[in-house]
PDB file as gemmi writes it, atoms N, CA and C in Angstrom:
CRYST1    1.000    1.000    1.000  90.00  90.00  90.00 P 1                      
ATOM      1  N   MET A   1      -0.881 -12.993 -13.099  1.00  0.00           N  
ATOM      2  CA  MET A   1       0.109 -12.367 -12.271  1.00  0.00           C  
ATOM      3  C   MET A   1      -0.045 -12.848 -10.827  1.00  0.00           C  
ATOM      4  N   LYS A   2       0.951 -13.526 -10.331  1.00  0.00           N  
ATOM      5  CA  LYS A   2       0.874 -14.056  -8.990  1.00  0.00           C  
ATOM      6  C   LYS A   2       1.162 -13.022  -7.918  1.00  0.00           C  
ATOM      7  N   LYS A   3       1.669 -11.864  -8.291  1.00  0.00           N  
ATOM      8  CA  LYS A   3       2.033 -10.857  -7.318  1.00  0.00           C  
ATOM      9  C   LYS A   3       0.842 -10.022  -6.856  1.00  0.00           C  
ATOM     10  N   PHE A   4      -0.204  -9.931  -7.673  1.00  0.00           N  
ATOM     11  CA  PHE A   4      -1.345  -9.048  -7.325  1.00  0.00           C  
ATOM     12  C   PHE A   4      -2.104  -9.485  -6.094  1.00  0.00           C  
ATOM     13  N   PRO A   5      -2.305 -10.781  -5.828  1.00  0.00           N  
ATOM     14  CA  PRO A   5      -3.013 -11.138  -4.593  1.00  0.00           C  
ATOM     15  C   PRO A   5      -2.276 -10.733  -3.311  1.00  0.00           C  
ATOM     16  N   VAL A   6      -0.979 -10.494  -3.417  1.00  0.00           N  
ATOM     17  CA  VAL A   6      -0.217 -10.027  -2.270  1.00  0.00           C  
ATOM     18  C   VAL A   6      -0.108  -8.508  -2.264  1.00  0.00           C  
ATOM     19  N   THR A   7       0.008  -7.903  -3.431  1.00  0.00           N  
ATOM     20  CA  THR A   7       0.234  -6.467  -3.520  1.00  0.00           C  
ATOM     21  C   THR A   7      -0.982  -5.665  -3.134  1.00  0.00           C  
ATOM     22  N   ILE A   8      -2.173  -6.051  -3.578  1.00  0.00           N  
ATOM     23  CA  ILE A   8      -3.388  -5.292  -3.304  1.00  0.00           C  
ATOM     24  C   ILE A   8      -3.686  -5.217  -1.801  1.00  0.00           C  
ATOM     25  N   PRO A   9      -3.632  -6.326  -1.035  1.00  0.00           N  
ATOM     26  CA  PRO A   9      -3.871  -6.192   0.419  1.00  0.00           C  
ATOM     27  C   PRO A   9      -2.841  -5.316   1.118  1.00  0.00           C  
ATOM     28  N   ILE A  10      -1.604  -5.349   0.690  1.00  0.00           N  
ATOM     29  CA  ILE A  10      -0.560  -4.488   1.275  1.00  0.00           C  
ATOM     30  C   ILE A  10      -0.940  -3.015   1.055  1.00  0.00           C  
ATOM     31  N   MET A  11      -1.372  -2.717  -0.181  1.00  0.00           N  
ATOM     32  CA  MET A  11      -1.762  -1.331  -0.497  1.00  0.00           C  
ATOM     33  C   MET A  11      -2.935  -0.882   0.371  1.00  0.00           C  
ATOM     34  N   LEU A  12      -3.915  -1.752   0.542  1.00  0.00           N  
ATOM     35  CA  LEU A  12      -5.075  -1.378   1.353  1.00  0.00           C  
ATOM     36  C   LEU A  12      -4.707  -1.196   2.824  1.00  0.00           C  
ATOM     37  N   ILE A  13      -3.834  -2.066   3.342  1.00  0.00           N  
ATOM     38  CA  ILE A  13      -3.410  -1.954   4.736  1.00  0.00           C  
ATOM     39  C   ILE A  13      -2.667  -0.637   4.948  1.00  0.00           C  
ATOM     40  N   VAL A  14      -1.805  -0.260   3.990  1.00  0.00           N  
ATOM     41  CA  VAL A  14      -1.041   0.992   4.113  1.00  0.00           C  
ATOM     42  C   VAL A  14      -1.973   2.192   4.076  1.00  0.00           C  
ATOM     43  N   VAL A  15      -2.997   2.164   3.188  1.00  0.00           N  
ATOM     44  CA  VAL A  15      -3.941   3.266   3.117  1.00  0.00           C  
ATOM     45  C   VAL A  15      -4.705   3.435   4.425  1.00  0.00           C  
ATOM     46  N   VAL A  16      -5.183   2.336   4.978  1.00  0.00           N  
ATOM     47  CA  VAL A  16      -5.951   2.400   6.223  1.00  0.00           C  
ATOM     48  C   VAL A  16      -5.068   2.894   7.352  1.00  0.00           C  
ATOM     49  N   ILE A  17      -3.868   2.382   7.463  1.00  0.00           N  
ATOM     50  CA  ILE A  17      -2.977   2.811   8.561  1.00  0.00           C  
ATOM     51  C   ILE A  17      -2.587   4.274   8.380  1.00  0.00           C  
ATOM     52  N   ALA A  18      -2.330   4.696   7.160  1.00  0.00           N  
ATOM     53  CA  ALA A  18      -1.959   6.082   6.917  1.00  0.00           C  
ATOM     54  C   ALA A  18      -3.102   7.034   7.268  1.00  0.00           C  
ATOM     55  N   MET A  19      -4.329   6.654   6.902  1.00  0.00           N  
ATOM     56  CA  MET A  19      -5.496   7.482   7.242  1.00  0.00           C  
ATOM     57  C   MET A  19      -5.633   7.573   8.769  1.00  0.00           C  
ATOM     58  N   TRP A  20      -5.485   6.441   9.452  1.00  0.00           N  
ATOM     59  CA  TRP A  20      -5.591   6.414  10.902  1.00  0.00           C  
ATOM     60  C   TRP A  20      -4.527   7.305  11.564  1.00  0.00           C  
ATOM     61  N   MET A  21      -3.268   7.162  11.103  1.00  0.00           N  
ATOM     62  CA  MET A  21      -2.211   7.959  11.695  1.00  0.00           C  
ATOM     63  C   MET A  21      -2.389   9.441  11.410  1.00  0.00           C  
ATOM     64  N   LEU A  22      -2.808   9.809  10.198  1.00  0.00           N  
ATOM     65  CA  LEU A  22      -3.005  11.215   9.860  1.00  0.00           C  
ATOM     66  C   LEU A  22      -4.177  11.765  10.660  1.00  0.00           C  
ATOM     67  N   GLU A  23      -5.210  10.988  10.877  1.00  0.00           N  
ATOM     68  CA  GLU A  23      -6.350  11.446  11.670  1.00  0.00           C  
ATOM     69  C   GLU A  23      -5.982  11.642  13.117  1.00  0.00           C  
ATOM     70  N   LYS A  24      -5.179  10.728  13.626  1.00  0.00           N  
ATOM     71  CA  LYS A  24      -4.818  10.756  15.051  1.00  0.00           C  
ATOM     72  C   LYS A  24      -3.821  11.871  15.353  1.00  0.00           C  
ATOM     73  N   ASP A  25      -2.776  11.965  14.561  1.00  0.00           N  
ATOM     74  CA  ASP A  25      -1.675  12.870  14.889  1.00  0.00           C  
ATOM     75  C   ASP A  25      -1.745  14.245  14.195  1.00  0.00           C  
ATOM     76  N   TYR A  26      -2.349  14.298  13.004  1.00  0.00           N  
ATOM     77  CA  TYR A  26      -2.339  15.512  12.216  1.00  0.00           C  
ATOM     78  C   TYR A  26      -3.780  15.862  11.810  1.00  0.00           C  
ATOM     79  N   SER A  27      -4.614  16.067  12.791  1.00  0.00           N  
ATOM     80  CA  SER A  27      -6.013  16.337  12.505  1.00  0.00           C  
ATOM     81  C   SER A  27      -6.253  17.726  11.894  1.00  0.00           C  
ATOM     82  N   GLU A  28      -5.266  18.609  11.937  1.00  0.00           N  
ATOM     83  CA  GLU A  28      -5.425  19.930  11.371  1.00  0.00           C  
ATOM     84  C   GLU A  28      -5.328  19.933   9.851  1.00  0.00           C  
ATOM     85  N   ILE A  29      -4.827  18.839   9.262  1.00  0.00           N  
ATOM     86  CA  ILE A  29      -4.783  18.714   7.797  1.00  0.00           C  
ATOM     87  C   ILE A  29      -6.193  18.379   7.300  1.00  0.00           C  
ATOM     88  N   ASN A  30      -6.647  19.093   6.256  1.00  0.00           N  
ATOM     89  CA  ASN A  30      -8.007  18.839   5.789  1.00  0.00           C  
ATOM     90  C   ASN A  30      -8.149  17.428   5.190  1.00  0.00           C  
ATOM     91  N   PHE A  31      -9.390  16.987   5.062  1.00  0.00           N  
ATOM     92  CA  PHE A  31      -9.700  15.606   4.738  1.00  0.00           C  
ATOM     93  C   PHE A  31      -9.195  15.211   3.348  1.00  0.00           C  
ATOM     94  N   MET A  32      -9.378  16.053   2.347  1.00  0.00           N  
ATOM     95  CA  MET A  32      -8.934  15.714   0.984  1.00  0.00           C  
ATOM     96  C   MET A  32      -7.439  15.564   0.893  1.00  0.00           C  
ATOM     97  N   THR A  33      -6.687  16.374   1.611  1.00  0.00           N  
ATOM     98  CA  THR A  33      -5.228  16.235   1.616  1.00  0.00           C  
ATOM     99  C   THR A  33      -4.808  14.922   2.275  1.00  0.00           C  
ATOM    100  N   ARG A  34      -5.482  14.550   3.360  1.00  0.00           N  
ATOM    101  CA  ARG A  34      -5.204  13.279   4.022  1.00  0.00           C  
ATOM    102  C   ARG A  34      -5.469  12.118   3.075  1.00  0.00           C  
ATOM    103  N   ILE A  35      -6.569  12.188   2.310  1.00  0.00           N  
ATOM    104  CA  ILE A  35      -6.877  11.129   1.359  1.00  0.00           C  
ATOM    105  C   ILE A  35      -5.786  11.026   0.313  1.00  0.00           C  
ATOM    106  N   MET A  36      -5.350  12.183  -0.223  1.00  0.00           N  
ATOM    107  CA  MET A  36      -4.303  12.154  -1.272  1.00  0.00           C  
ATOM    108  C   MET A  36      -2.997  11.616  -0.744  1.00  0.00           C  
ATOM    109  N   ILE A  37      -2.620  11.972   0.489  1.00  0.00           N  
ATOM    110  CA  ILE A  37      -1.390  11.450   1.075  1.00  0.00           C  
ATOM    111  C   ILE A  37      -1.509   9.967   1.306  1.00  0.00           C  
ATOM    112  N   SER A  38      -2.639   9.488   1.776  1.00  0.00           N  
ATOM    113  CA  SER A  38      -2.835   8.058   2.034  1.00  0.00           C  
ATOM    114  C   SER A  38      -2.845   7.236   0.750  1.00  0.00           C  
ATOM    115  N   VAL A  39      -3.519   7.732  -0.274  1.00  0.00           N  
ATOM    116  CA  VAL A  39      -3.563   7.023  -1.548  1.00  0.00           C  
ATOM    117  C   VAL A  39      -2.159   6.993  -2.176  1.00  0.00           C  
ATOM    118  N   GLY A  40      -1.439   8.093  -2.080  1.00  0.00           N  
ATOM    119  CA  GLY A  40      -0.078   8.106  -2.610  1.00  0.00           C  
ATOM    120  C   GLY A  40       0.820   7.127  -1.875  1.00  0.00           C  
ATOM    121  N   ALA A  41       0.663   7.022  -0.572  1.00  0.00           N  
ATOM    122  CA  ALA A  41       1.439   6.057   0.189  1.00  0.00           C  
ATOM    123  C   ALA A  41       1.077   4.624  -0.198  1.00  0.00           C  
ATOM    124  N   GLY A  42      -0.230   4.394  -0.420  1.00  0.00           N  
ATOM    125  CA  GLY A  42      -0.654   3.064  -0.859  1.00  0.00           C  
ATOM    126  C   GLY A  42      -0.110   2.674  -2.212  1.00  0.00           C  
ATOM    127  N   ILE A  43      -0.147   3.615  -3.157  1.00  0.00           N  
ATOM    128  CA  ILE A  43       0.389   3.320  -4.482  1.00  0.00           C  
ATOM    129  C   ILE A  43       1.897   3.084  -4.421  1.00  0.00           C  
ATOM    130  N   PHE A  44       2.574   3.905  -3.637  1.00  0.00           N  
ATOM    131  CA  PHE A  44       4.027   3.751  -3.514  1.00  0.00           C  
ATOM    132  C   PHE A  44       4.393   2.389  -2.881  1.00  0.00           C  
ATOM    133  N   SER A  45       3.669   2.002  -1.856  1.00  0.00           N  
ATOM    134  CA  SER A  45       3.928   0.722  -1.206  1.00  0.00           C  
ATOM    135  C   SER A  45       3.585  -0.432  -2.143  1.00  0.00           C  
ATOM    136  N   GLY A  46       2.554  -0.255  -2.947  1.00  0.00           N  
ATOM    137  CA  GLY A  46       2.208  -1.294  -3.929  1.00  0.00           C  
ATOM    138  C   GLY A  46       3.290  -1.473  -4.981  1.00  0.00           C  
ATOM    139  N   LEU A  47       3.863  -0.372  -5.460  1.00  0.00           N  
ATOM    140  CA  LEU A  47       4.970  -0.466  -6.432  1.00  0.00           C  
ATOM    141  C   LEU A  47       6.185  -1.127  -5.819  1.00  0.00           C  
ATOM    142  N   ILE A  48       6.504  -0.750  -4.594  1.00  0.00           N  
ATOM    143  CA  ILE A  48       7.644  -1.360  -3.949  1.00  0.00           C  
ATOM    144  C   ILE A  48       7.431  -2.862  -3.750  1.00  0.00           C  
ATOM    145  N   SER A  49       6.263  -3.246  -3.269  1.00  0.00           N  
ATOM    146  CA  SER A  49       6.018  -4.674  -3.043  1.00  0.00           C  
ATOM    147  C   SER A  49       5.943  -5.457  -4.361  1.00  0.00           C  
ATOM    148  N   PHE A  50       5.424  -4.815  -5.409  1.00  0.00           N  
ATOM    149  CA  PHE A  50       5.336  -5.522  -6.697  1.00  0.00           C  
ATOM    150  C   PHE A  50       6.712  -5.835  -7.252  1.00  0.00           C  
ATOM    151  N   PHE A  51       7.670  -4.909  -7.120  1.00  0.00           N  
ATOM    152  CA  PHE A  51       8.971  -5.107  -7.712  1.00  0.00           C  
ATOM    153  C   PHE A  51       9.937  -5.845  -6.783  1.00  0.00           C  
ATOM    154  N   LEU A  52       9.728  -5.803  -5.481  1.00  0.00           N  
ATOM    155  CA  LEU A  52      10.696  -6.391  -4.583  1.00  0.00           C  
ATOM    156  C   LEU A  52      10.330  -7.830  -4.129  1.00  0.00           C  
ATOM    157  N   PHE A  53       9.057  -8.158  -4.181  1.00  0.00           N  
ATOM    158  CA  PHE A  53       8.688  -9.539  -3.828  1.00  0.00           C  
ATOM    159  C   PHE A  53       9.083 -10.474  -4.949  1.00  0.00           C  
ATOM    160  N   ARG A  54       9.762 -11.504  -4.610  1.00  0.00           N  
ATOM    161  CA  ARG A  54      10.136 -12.481  -5.615  1.00  0.00           C  
ATOM    162  C   ARG A  54       9.350 -13.763  -5.362  1.00  0.00           C  
ATOM    163  N   PHE A  55       8.828 -14.285  -6.434  1.00  0.00           N  
ATOM    164  CA  PHE A  55       8.107 -15.515  -6.369  1.00  0.00           C  
ATOM    165  C   PHE A  55       8.870 -16.555  -7.179  1.00  0.00           C  
ATOM    166  N   ASP A  56       9.298 -17.620  -6.501  1.00  0.00           N  
ATOM    167  CA  ASP A  56      10.067 -18.634  -7.173  1.00  0.00           C  
ATOM    168  C   ASP A  56       9.169 -19.503  -8.021  1.00  0.00           C  
ATOM    169  N   LYS A  57       9.638 -19.787  -9.206  1.00  0.00           N  
ATOM    170  CA  LYS A  57       8.921 -20.707 -10.072  1.00  0.00           C  
ATOM    171  C   LYS A  57       9.364 -22.119  -9.787  1.00  0.00           C  
ATOM    172  N   ILE A  58       8.401 -22.980  -9.679  1.00  0.00           N  
ATOM    173  CA  ILE A  58       8.686 -24.397  -9.407  1.00  0.00           C  
ATOM    174  C   ILE A  58       8.950 -25.090 -10.741  1.00  0.00           C  
ATOM    175  N   ASN A  59      10.109 -25.715 -10.862  1.00  0.00           N  
ATOM    176  CA  ASN A  59      10.450 -26.435 -12.066  1.00  0.00           C  
ATOM    177  C   ASN A  59       9.923 -27.875 -11.953  1.00  0.00           C  
ATOM    178  N   ASN A  60       8.962 -28.205 -12.735  1.00  0.00           N  
ATOM    179  CA  ASN A  60       8.414 -29.546 -12.753  1.00  0.00           C  
ATOM    180  C   ASN A  60       9.075 -30.331 -13.868  1.00  0.00           C  
ATOM    181  N   LYS A  61       9.970 -31.219 -13.498  1.00  0.00           N  
ATOM    182  CA  LYS A  61      10.645 -32.031 -14.515  1.00  0.00           C  
ATOM    183  C   LYS A  61      10.354 -33.498 -14.293  1.00  0.00           C  
TER     184      LYS A  61                                                      
END                                                                             
């Protein structure tokens, strides 16, 4: 699967940014809830990037 090397880093970047934003702006939310929100955002962004990124196949003739 050629999409996974692109999808996994996008998911990780989204999780890190979501945790940072939730820590900075919404510190009153407890830690486990922030983790669940961030992981959910990462999975959602991974699904979007997996289905929306198109990789062209090179026709070797």
